[in-house]
PQR file of N, CA, C, O and H, with PARSE charges and radii, in Angstrom:
ATOM      1  N   MET A   1      17.936  56.526  14.591 -0.4000 1.5000
ATOM      2  CA  MET A   1      19.592  56.104  13.809 -0.0000 2.0000
ATOM      3  C   MET A   1      20.064  55.285  14.850  0.5500 1.7000
ATOM      4  O   MET A   1      19.609  55.619  15.944 -0.5500 1.4000
ATOM      5  N   LEU A   2      20.825  54.326  14.867 -0.4000 1.5000
ATOM      6  CA  LEU A   2      21.902  53.534  15.928 -0.0000 2.0000
ATOM      7  C   LEU A   2      22.977  54.034  15.948  0.5500 1.7000
ATOM      8  O   LEU A   2      23.396  53.891  14.799 -0.5500 1.4000
ATOM      9  H   LEU A   2      21.195  54.055  13.978  0.4000 1.0000
ATOM     10  N   ASN A   3      23.954  54.705  16.710 -0.4000 1.5000
ATOM     11  CA  ASN A   3      24.960  54.847  17.085 -0.0000 2.0000
ATOM     12  C   ASN A   3      26.006  54.416  17.138  0.5500 1.7000
ATOM     13  O   ASN A   3      26.497  54.830  18.189 -0.5500 1.4000
ATOM     14  H   ASN A   3      23.614  54.822  17.643  0.4000 1.0000
ATOM     15  N   GLY A   4      27.004  53.526  16.391 -0.4000 1.5000
ATOM     16  CA  GLY A   4      27.396  52.427  16.822 -0.0000 2.0000
ATOM     17  C   GLY A   4      28.660  52.422  17.947  0.5500 1.7000
ATOM     18  O   GLY A   4      28.962  51.629  18.839 -0.5500 1.4000
ATOM     19  H   GLY A   4      26.606  53.190  15.538  0.4000 1.0000
ATOM     20  N   SER A   5      29.352  53.911  17.392 -0.4000 1.5000
ATOM     21  CA  SER A   5      30.686  54.428  17.383 -0.0000 2.0000
ATOM     22  C   SER A   5      30.154  54.334  19.066  0.5500 1.7000
ATOM     23  O   SER A   5      29.059  54.466  19.613 -0.5500 1.4000
ATOM     24  H   SER A   5      29.106  54.555  16.668  0.4000 1.0000
ATOM     25  N   PRO A   6      32.187  53.895  19.763 -0.5600 1.5000
ATOM     26  CA  PRO A   6      31.957  53.800  21.442  0.2800 2.0000
ATOM     27  C   PRO A   6      32.228  55.400  22.242  0.5500 1.7000
ATOM     28  O   PRO A   6      32.366  55.687  23.432 -0.5500 1.4000
ATOM     29  N   LYS A   7      32.227  56.574  20.497 -0.4000 1.5000
ATOM     30  CA  LYS A   7      32.998  57.698  21.060 -0.0000 2.0000
ATOM     31  C   LYS A   7      31.765  58.753  21.821  0.5500 1.7000
ATOM     32  O   LYS A   7      31.942  59.217  22.947 -0.5500 1.4000
ATOM     33  H   LYS A   7      32.115  56.341  19.531  0.4000 1.0000
ATOM     34  N   GLY A   8      30.635  59.001  21.073 -0.4000 1.5000
ATOM     35  CA  GLY A   8      29.530  58.814  21.660 -0.0000 2.0000
ATOM     36  C   GLY A   8      29.093  60.112  21.173  0.5500 1.7000
ATOM     37  O   GLY A   8      28.957  59.892  19.969 -0.5500 1.4000
ATOM     38  H   GLY A   8      30.492  58.624  20.158  0.4000 1.0000
ATOM     39  N   GLU A   9      28.777  61.382  21.380 -0.4000 1.5000
ATOM     40  CA  GLU A   9      29.438  62.172  21.360 -0.0000 2.0000
ATOM     41  C   GLU A   9      30.039  62.875  20.368  0.5500 1.7000
ATOM     42  O   GLU A   9      29.705  63.894  19.763 -0.5500 1.4000
ATOM     43  H   GLU A   9      28.888  61.560  22.358  0.4000 1.0000
ATOM     44  N   ASN A  10      31.447  61.804  20.269 -0.4000 1.5000
ATOM     45  CA  ASN A  10      32.402  62.845  19.060 -0.0000 2.0000
ATOM     46  C   ASN A  10      32.608  61.957  18.346  0.5500 1.7000
ATOM     47  O   ASN A  10      33.799  61.882  18.044 -0.5500 1.4000
ATOM     48  H   ASN A  10      31.718  60.976  20.760  0.4000 1.0000
ATOM     49  N   SER A  11      31.628  60.787  17.662 -0.4000 1.5000
ATOM     50  CA  SER A  11      31.980  60.169  16.772 -0.0000 2.0000
ATOM     51  C   SER A  11      31.322  61.140  14.718  0.5500 1.7000
ATOM     52  O   SER A  11      30.350  61.788  14.332 -0.5500 1.4000
ATOM     53  H   SER A  11      30.660  60.848  17.907  0.4000 1.0000
ATOM     54  N   VAL A  12      32.139  60.808  14.331 -0.4000 1.5000
ATOM     55  CA  VAL A  12      32.459  61.107  12.883 -0.0000 2.0000
ATOM     56  C   VAL A  12      29.580  60.076  12.193  0.5500 1.7000
ATOM     57  O   VAL A  12      28.582  60.581  11.678 -0.5500 1.4000
ATOM     58  H   VAL A  12      32.929  60.281  14.645  0.4000 1.0000
ATOM     59  N   THR A  13      29.801  59.258  12.533 -0.4000 1.5000
ATOM     60  CA  THR A  13      28.892  58.649  12.325 -0.0000 2.0000
ATOM     61  C   THR A  13      27.562  59.424  12.907  0.5500 1.7000
ATOM     62  O   THR A  13      26.710  59.669  12.052 -0.5500 1.4000
ATOM     63  H   THR A  13      30.611  58.847  12.951  0.4000 1.0000
ATOM     64  N   LEU A  14      27.149  60.025  14.854 -0.4000 1.5000
ATOM     65  CA  LEU A  14      26.858  61.409  15.212 -0.0000 2.0000
ATOM     66  C   LEU A  14      27.127  62.295  14.263  0.5500 1.7000
ATOM     67  O   LEU A  14      26.763  63.445  14.509 -0.5500 1.4000
ATOM     68  H   LEU A  14      27.841  59.826  15.548  0.4000 1.0000
ATOM     69  N   GLN A  15      27.555  62.137  13.445 -0.4000 1.5000
ATOM     70  CA  GLN A  15      28.195  63.802  13.084 -0.0000 2.0000
ATOM     71  C   GLN A  15      27.742  64.341  11.445  0.5500 1.7000
ATOM     72  O   GLN A  15      27.807  65.384  10.794 -0.5500 1.4000
ATOM     73  H   GLN A  15      27.850  61.202  13.246  0.4000 1.0000
ATOM     74  N   THR A  16      27.011  62.231  11.160 -0.4000 1.5000
ATOM     75  CA  THR A  16      26.832  62.259   9.657 -0.0000 2.0000
ATOM     76  C   THR A  16      24.859  62.369  10.000  0.5500 1.7000
ATOM     77  O   THR A  16      24.017  62.683   9.160 -0.5500 1.4000
ATOM     78  H   THR A  16      26.958  61.384  11.689  0.4000 1.0000
ATOM     79  N   ALA A  17      24.619  62.025  11.358 -0.4000 1.5000
ATOM     80  CA  ALA A  17      23.180  61.524  11.054 -0.0000 2.0000
ATOM     81  C   ALA A  17      22.601  62.818  11.986  0.5500 1.7000
ATOM     82  O   ALA A  17      21.469  62.833  12.469 -0.5500 1.4000
ATOM     83  H   ALA A  17      25.304  61.770  12.041  0.4000 1.0000
ATOM     84  N   ARG A  18      23.711  64.016  12.159 -0.4000 1.5000
ATOM     85  CA  ARG A  18      23.153  65.494  11.922 -0.0000 2.0000
ATOM     86  C   ARG A  18      22.923  65.717  11.467  0.5500 1.7000
ATOM     87  O   ARG A  18      21.823  66.264  11.550 -0.5500 1.4000
ATOM     88  H   ARG A  18      24.631  64.004  11.767  0.4000 1.0000
ATOM     89  N   TYR A  19      23.892  65.602   9.779 -0.4000 1.5000
ATOM     90  CA  TYR A  19      24.395  66.343   9.089 -0.0000 2.0000
ATOM     91  C   TYR A  19      22.829  66.132   8.462  0.5500 1.7000
ATOM     92  O   TYR A  19      21.987  66.977   8.159 -0.5500 1.4000
ATOM     93  H   TYR A  19      24.785  65.157   9.711  0.4000 1.0000
ATOM     94  N   LEU A  20      22.793  64.646   8.393 -0.4000 1.5000
ATOM     95  CA  LEU A  20      20.825  64.264   7.712 -0.0000 2.0000
ATOM     96  C   LEU A  20      20.016  64.968   8.246  0.5500 1.7000
ATOM     97  O   LEU A  20      19.669  65.783   7.392 -0.5500 1.4000
ATOM     98  H   LEU A  20      23.477  63.959   8.639  0.4000 1.0000
ATOM     99  N   SER A  21      19.645  65.097   8.897 -0.4000 1.5000
ATOM    100  CA  SER A  21      18.901  65.432  10.568 -0.0000 2.0000
ATOM    101  C   SER A  21      18.598  66.624   9.747  0.5500 1.7000
ATOM    102  O   SER A  21      17.462  66.708   9.281 -0.5500 1.4000
ATOM    103  H   SER A  21      19.926  64.434   9.591  0.4000 1.0000
ATOM    104  N   ALA A  22      19.645  67.753   9.457 -0.4000 1.5000
ATOM    105  CA  ALA A  22      19.371  68.907   9.372 -0.0000 2.0000
ATOM    106  C   ALA A  22      19.223  69.596   7.911  0.5500 1.7000
ATOM    107  O   ALA A  22      19.014  70.789   7.690 -0.5500 1.4000
ATOM    108  H   ALA A  22      20.567  67.684   9.836  0.4000 1.0000
ATOM    109  N   LEU A  23      19.392  68.486   6.910 -0.4000 1.5000
ATOM    110  CA  LEU A  23      19.540  68.408   5.672 -0.0000 2.0000
ATOM    111  C   LEU A  23      18.166  68.233   4.853  0.5500 1.7000
ATOM    112  O   LEU A  23      17.804  68.499   3.707 -0.5500 1.4000
ATOM    113  H   LEU A  23      19.561  67.517   7.089  0.4000 1.0000
ATOM    114  N   HIS A  24      17.134  67.229   6.840 -0.4000 1.5000
ATOM    115  CA  HIS A  24      15.933  66.954   6.816 -0.0000 2.0000
ATOM    116  C   HIS A  24      15.049  67.156   7.398  0.5500 1.7000
ATOM    117  O   HIS A  24      14.102  66.406   7.635 -0.5500 1.4000
ATOM    118  H   HIS A  24      17.428  67.013   7.771  0.4000 1.0000
ATOM    119  N   PRO A  25      15.225  68.188   7.709 -0.5600 1.5000
ATOM    120  CA  PRO A  25      13.950  68.907   8.590  0.2800 2.0000
ATOM    121  C   PRO A  25      12.357  68.209   9.047  0.5500 1.7000
ATOM    122  O   PRO A  25      11.697  68.027  10.070 -0.5500 1.4000
ATOM    123  N   ASP A  26      12.285  68.037   7.972 -0.4000 1.5000
ATOM    124  CA  ASP A  26      10.425  67.417   7.486 -0.0000 2.0000
ATOM    125  C   ASP A  26      10.792  66.134   8.627  0.5500 1.7000
ATOM    126  O   ASP A  26      10.078  66.129   9.630 -0.5500 1.4000
ATOM    127  H   ASP A  26      12.822  68.185   7.141  0.4000 1.0000
ATOM    128  N   HIS A  27      11.922  64.994   8.522 -0.4000 1.5000
ATOM    129  CA  HIS A  27      11.948  63.719   9.383 -0.0000 2.0000
ATOM    130  C   HIS A  27      11.991  64.418  10.563  0.5500 1.7000
ATOM    131  O   HIS A  27      12.168  65.594  10.882 -0.5500 1.4000
ATOM    132  H   HIS A  27      12.503  64.998   7.707  0.4000 1.0000
ATOM    133  N   HIS A  28      11.685  62.891  11.388 -0.4000 1.5000
ATOM    134  CA  HIS A  28      12.134  63.133  12.607 -0.0000 2.0000
ATOM    135  C   HIS A  28      13.447  62.413  12.595  0.5500 1.7000
ATOM    136  O   HIS A  28      13.571  61.759  11.559 -0.5500 1.4000
ATOM    137  H   HIS A  28      11.542  61.936  11.129  0.4000 1.0000
ATOM    138  N   PHE A  29      14.845  62.288  13.711 -0.4000 1.5000
ATOM    139  CA  PHE A  29      15.648  61.537  13.345 -0.0000 2.0000
ATOM    140  C   PHE A  29      15.554  61.924  15.066  0.5500 1.7000
ATOM    141  O   PHE A  29      15.479  63.024  15.614 -0.5500 1.4000
ATOM    142  H   PHE A  29      14.745  62.820  14.552  0.4000 1.0000
ATOM    143  N   HIS A  30      15.609  60.021  15.858 -0.4000 1.5000
ATOM    144  CA  HIS A  30      16.283  60.421  17.093 -0.0000 2.0000
ATOM    145  C   HIS A  30      17.031  58.711  17.576  0.5500 1.7000
ATOM    146  O   HIS A  30      16.512  57.617  17.354 -0.5500 1.4000
ATOM    147  H   HIS A  30      15.671  59.127  15.414  0.4000 1.0000
ATOM    148  N   ILE A  31      18.244  58.958  18.209 -0.4000 1.5000
ATOM    149  CA  ILE A  31      19.956  58.934  17.625 -0.0000 2.0000
ATOM    150  C   ILE A  31      20.230  57.950  18.965  0.5500 1.7000
ATOM    151  O   ILE A  31      20.523  58.610  19.962 -0.5500 1.4000
ATOM    152  H   ILE A  31      18.666  59.846  18.389  0.4000 1.0000
ATOM    153  N   LEU A  32      20.184  56.275  19.203 -0.4000 1.5000
ATOM    154  CA  LEU A  32      20.267  55.729  20.655 -0.0000 2.0000
ATOM    155  C   LEU A  32      21.605  55.215  20.013  0.5500 1.7000
ATOM    156  O   LEU A  32      21.859  54.693  18.928 -0.5500 1.4000
ATOM    157  H   LEU A  32      19.946  55.739  18.393  0.4000 1.0000
ATOM    158  N   HIS A  33      22.571  55.659  21.404 -0.4000 1.5000
ATOM    159  CA  HIS A  33      23.897  55.398  21.293 -0.0000 2.0000
ATOM    160  C   HIS A  33      23.980  54.108  21.654  0.5500 1.7000
ATOM    161  O   HIS A  33      24.140  54.080  22.874 -0.5500 1.4000
ATOM    162  H   HIS A  33      22.365  56.083  22.286  0.4000 1.0000
ATOM    163  N   VAL A  34      23.944  52.820  21.115 -0.4000 1.5000
ATOM    164  CA  VAL A  34      23.896  51.593  21.780 -0.0000 2.0000
ATOM    165  C   VAL A  34      26.080  51.175  21.041  0.5500 1.7000
ATOM    166  O   VAL A  34      26.682  50.232  20.526 -0.5500 1.4000
ATOM    167  H   VAL A  34      23.814  52.843  20.124  0.4000 1.0000
ATOM    168  N   GLY A  35      26.306  52.220  21.374 -0.4000 1.5000
ATOM    169  CA  GLY A  35      28.136  51.571  21.031 -0.0000 2.0000
ATOM    170  C   GLY A  35      28.394  51.751  21.775  0.5500 1.7000
ATOM    171  O   GLY A  35      29.187  50.865  22.095 -0.5500 1.4000
ATOM    172  H   GLY A  35      25.817  52.985  21.793  0.4000 1.0000
ATOM    173  N   GLN A  36      28.207  53.056  23.196 -0.4000 1.5000
ATOM    174  CA  GLN A  36      28.121  52.906  24.232 -0.0000 2.0000
ATOM    175  C   GLN A  36      28.141  52.158  25.657  0.5500 1.7000
ATOM    176  O   GLN A  36      28.831  51.838  26.626 -0.5500 1.4000
ATOM    177  H   GLN A  36      27.563  53.776  22.936  0.4000 1.0000
ATOM    178  N   ARG A  37      26.502  52.108  24.888 -0.4000 1.5000
ATOM    179  CA  ARG A  37      25.413  51.300  26.238 -0.0000 2.0000
ATOM    180  C   ARG A  37      24.594  49.658  25.727  0.5500 1.7000
ATOM    181  O   ARG A  37      23.518  49.060  25.742 -0.5500 1.4000
ATOM    182  H   ARG A  37      25.941  52.367  24.102  0.4000 1.0000
ATOM    183  N   ILE A  38      26.279  49.523  25.233 -0.4000 1.5000
ATOM    184  CA  ILE A  38      25.651  47.563  24.066 -0.0000 2.0000
ATOM    185  C   ILE A  38      25.823  47.034  25.456  0.5500 1.7000
ATOM    186  O   ILE A  38      25.128  46.035  25.641 -0.5500 1.4000
ATOM    187  H   ILE A  38      27.153  50.008  25.221  0.4000 1.0000
ATOM    188  N   ARG A  39      26.914  47.594  27.033 -0.4000 1.5000
ATOM    189  CA  ARG A  39      26.778  46.051  28.249 -0.0000 2.0000
ATOM    190  C   ARG A  39      25.302  46.164  29.312  0.5500 1.7000
ATOM    191  O   ARG A  39      24.831  45.242  29.978 -0.5500 1.4000
ATOM    192  H   ARG A  39      27.478  48.406  26.883  0.4000 1.0000
ATOM    193  N   GLN A  40      24.760  47.652  29.209 -0.4000 1.5000
ATOM    194  CA  GLN A  40      23.278  48.147  29.331 -0.0000 2.0000
ATOM    195  C   GLN A  40      22.235  47.392  28.243  0.5500 1.7000
ATOM    196  O   GLN A  40      21.577  46.488  28.757 -0.5500 1.4000
ATOM    197  H   GLN A  40      25.142  48.401  28.668  0.4000 1.0000
ATOM    198  N   TYR A  41      22.135  47.494  27.648 -0.4000 1.5000
ATOM    199  CA  TYR A  41      21.097  46.263  26.538 -0.0000 2.0000
ATOM    200  C   TYR A  41      21.332  45.905  25.896  0.5500 1.7000
ATOM    201  O   TYR A  41      20.974  46.002  24.722 -0.5500 1.4000
ATOM    202  H   TYR A  41      22.670  48.228  27.230  0.4000 1.0000
ATOM    203  N   GLU A  42      22.576  44.898  26.738 -0.4000 1.5000
ATOM    204  CA  GLU A  42      22.637  43.410  26.811 -0.0000 2.0000
ATOM    205  C   GLU A  42      21.720  42.871  28.368  0.5500 1.7000
ATOM    206  O   GLU A  42      20.989  41.910  28.607 -0.5500 1.4000
ATOM    207  H   GLU A  42      22.868  44.820  27.691  0.4000 1.0000
ATOM    208  N   ALA A  43      22.185  43.974  29.143 -0.4000 1.5000
ATOM    209  CA  ALA A  43      21.658  43.047  30.028 -0.0000 2.0000
ATOM    210  C   ALA A  43      20.001  43.741  30.424  0.5500 1.7000
ATOM    211  O   ALA A  43      19.438  43.400  31.464 -0.5500 1.4000
ATOM    212  H   ALA A  43      22.778  44.755  28.948  0.4000 1.0000
ATOM    213  N   ASP A  44      19.552  44.431  29.740 -0.4000 1.5000
ATOM    214  CA  ASP A  44      18.475  45.102  29.509 -0.0000 2.0000
ATOM    215  C   ASP A  44      18.143  46.281  28.378  0.5500 1.7000
ATOM    216  O   ASP A  44      18.450  47.456  28.180 -0.5500 1.4000
ATOM    217  H   ASP A  44      20.009  44.708  28.895  0.4000 1.0000
ATOM    218  N   PHE A  45      17.282  45.190  27.725 -0.4000 1.5000
ATOM    219  CA  PHE A  45      17.032  45.008  25.904 -0.0000 2.0000
ATOM    220  C   PHE A  45      15.209  46.396  26.329  0.5500 1.7000
ATOM    221  O   PHE A  45      14.565  46.764  25.346 -0.5500 1.4000
ATOM    222  H   PHE A  45      17.032  44.235  27.886  0.4000 1.0000
ATOM    223  N   ALA A  46      14.940  46.688  27.189 -0.4000 1.5000
ATOM    224  CA  ALA A  46      13.280  46.871  27.257 -0.0000 2.0000
ATOM    225  C   ALA A  46      13.864  48.740  26.640  0.5500 1.7000
ATOM    226  O   ALA A  46      13.712  49.352  25.582 -0.5500 1.4000
ATOM    227  H   ALA A  46      15.463  46.390  27.987  0.4000 1.0000
ATOM    228  N   PRO A  47      14.224  48.914  27.345 -0.5600 1.5000
ATOM    229  CA  PRO A  47      14.523  50.575  26.881  0.2800 2.0000
ATOM    230  C   PRO A  47      14.624  50.755  24.703  0.5500 1.7000
ATOM    231  O   PRO A  47      14.020  51.421  23.863 -0.5500 1.4000
ATOM    232  N   VAL A  48      15.487  49.956  24.689 -0.4000 1.5000
ATOM    233  CA  VAL A  48      15.732  49.703  23.007 -0.0000 2.0000
ATOM    234  C   VAL A  48      14.422  49.186  22.467  0.5500 1.7000
ATOM    235  O   VAL A  48      14.090  49.479  21.318 -0.5500 1.4000
ATOM    236  H   VAL A  48      15.978  49.415  25.372  0.4000 1.0000
ATOM    237  N   ARG A  49      13.851  48.621  23.044 -0.4000 1.5000
ATOM    238  CA  ARG A  49      12.748  47.772  22.696 -0.0000 2.0000
ATOM    239  C   ARG A  49      11.248  49.366  22.302  0.5500 1.7000
ATOM    240  O   ARG A  49      10.613  49.542  21.262 -0.5500 1.4000
ATOM    241  H   ARG A  49      14.121  48.383  23.977  0.4000 1.0000
ATOM    242  N   ALA A  50      11.199  50.132  23.541 -0.4000 1.5000
ATOM    243  CA  ALA A  50      10.521  51.606  23.436 -0.0000 2.0000
ATOM    244  C   ALA A  50      11.096  52.133  22.053  0.5500 1.7000
ATOM    245  O   ALA A  50      10.855  51.940  20.862 -0.5500 1.4000
ATOM    246  H   ALA A  50      11.715  49.988  24.386  0.4000 1.0000
ATOM    247  N   GLU A  51      11.653  52.615  22.529 -0.4000 1.5000
ATOM    248  CA  GLU A  51      12.458  53.587  20.847 -0.0000 2.0000
ATOM    249  C   GLU A  51      12.352  52.946  19.759  0.5500 1.7000
ATOM    250  O   GLU A  51      11.569  53.579  19.051 -0.5500 1.4000
ATOM    251  H   GLU A  51      11.849  52.772  23.497  0.4000 1.0000
ATOM    252  N   LEU A  52      12.854  51.671  19.028 -0.4000 1.5000
ATOM    253  CA  LEU A  52      12.255  50.560  18.118 -0.0000 2.0000
ATOM    254  C   LEU A  52      10.764  50.937  17.562  0.5500 1.7000
ATOM    255  O   LEU A  52      10.591  51.257  16.386 -0.5500 1.4000
ATOM    256  H   LEU A  52      13.489  51.157  19.604  0.4000 1.0000
ATOM    257  N   GLU A  53       9.476  50.855  18.723 -0.4000 1.5000
ATOM    258  CA  GLU A  53       8.135  51.049  18.332 -0.0000 2.0000
ATOM    259  C   GLU A  53       8.245  52.005  18.804  0.5500 1.7000
ATOM    260  O   GLU A  53       7.301  52.795  18.825 -0.5500 1.4000
ATOM    261  H   GLU A  53       9.617  50.595  19.679  0.4000 1.0000
TER
END
């Protein structure tokens, strides 16, 4: 899941993702905090690419 909120751990987006994860324990969810790290990802997209693969 891509968390686009700059609030990161305090975002409603993340709370929704955690709810969905709890609702579907048979699925694996990985959360990328792209809203907080967008400048880093603009400079080097490799960590995001690795997670998406």
